[in-house]
C-alpha positions as CSV (number, residue, x, y, z in Angstrom):
1,M,253.3,53.5,39.7
2,P,255.6,51.9,42.5
3,D,259.2,53.1,43.1
4,R,261.8,50.7,44.2
5,S,262.3,52.4,47.3
6,R,259.1,51.7,48.7
7,R,260.4,48.2,50.6
8,P,262.2,49.2,53.7
9,R,266.0,49.4,54.4
10,D,265.8,48.3,57.8
11,S,266.1,44.8,58.4
12,N,263.4,44.3,60.6
13,Q,260.9,46.2,59.0
14,L,262.1,45.0,55.7
15,G,261.6,41.0,57.7
16,K,258.5,42.1,58.8
17,L,257.0,43.0,55.6
18,I,258.4,39.7,54.1
19,V,256.7,38.1,56.7
20,D,253.4,40.1,56.0
21,I,253.7,39.1,52.3
22,A,253.9,35.3,52.9
23,T,250.6,35.1,55.4
24,G,249.2,36.9,52.9
25,E,248.2,40.2,55.5
26,V,249.6,42.7,52.5
27,D,249.8,42.4,48.7
28,D,253.7,42.2,47.5
29,I,253.9,45.6,45.0
30,D,255.0,44.6,41.1
31,I,257.4,46.7,40.6
32,D,256.8,46.1,36.4
33,Q,253.4,47.1,36.8
34,G,251.9,49.9,34.0
35,K,254.7,49.2,32.1
36,N,254.5,48.4,28.4
37,P,256.1,45.1,27.8
38,A,257.2,45.8,24.3
39,A,258.8,49.1,25.0
40,V,260.9,47.5,28.1
41,E,262.4,45.1,26.2
42,L,263.1,48.0,23.1
43,G,264.5,50.0,25.4
44,R,266.5,47.0,26.7
45,K,268.3,46.4,23.5
46,G,268.9,49.8,22.9
47,G,271.3,50.1,26.4
48,L,272.8,46.9,25.3
49,K,274.0,48.4,21.8
50,G,274.5,52.1,22.9
51,G,277.7,52.5,24.3
52,K,279.4,50.2,21.7
53,A,278.0,52.4,19.1
54,R,278.8,55.5,20.5
55,A,282.4,54.4,20.9
56,N,282.5,53.1,17.0
57,S,281.3,56.6,15.5
58,M,284.0,58.5,17.9
59,T,287.2,59.3,16.8
60,A,290.5,58.2,18.9
61,E,290.7,61.6,20.0
62,E,287.2,62.1,21.3
63,R,287.4,58.2,23.4
64,K,290.6,59.8,25.2
65,E,288.4,62.8,25.9
66,A,285.5,61.1,27.2
67,A,287.3,58.6,28.8
68,K,289.7,61.4,30.7
69,R,286.2,63.0,32.1
70,A,285.1,60.2,33.6
71,A,288.3,59.2,35.4
72,R,287.7,63.0,36.6
73,A,284.3,62.3,37.3
74,R,284.9,59.1,39.1
75,W,287.8,60.1,41.3
76,D,285.8,63.6,41.9
77,Q,283.6,61.4,43.7
78,E,286.0,59.8,46.0
79,K,286.5,62.9,47.8
């Protein structure tokens, strides 16, 4: 399956790729190629309700600890 990172990051190379696709010299990659649409939809639904379901199942103390861990990880990343 193609990787999303296959597109060039350099703006000149990306521009050339866009022109090549527009003129038909190369075929555009299909990011969703090989994925089962039903599985993609189910995964999306799970992602939408996962955080809320987790928060509802946690006690106030557990939510507080999770928030502290998240804040600590966020601030450690910025250094």
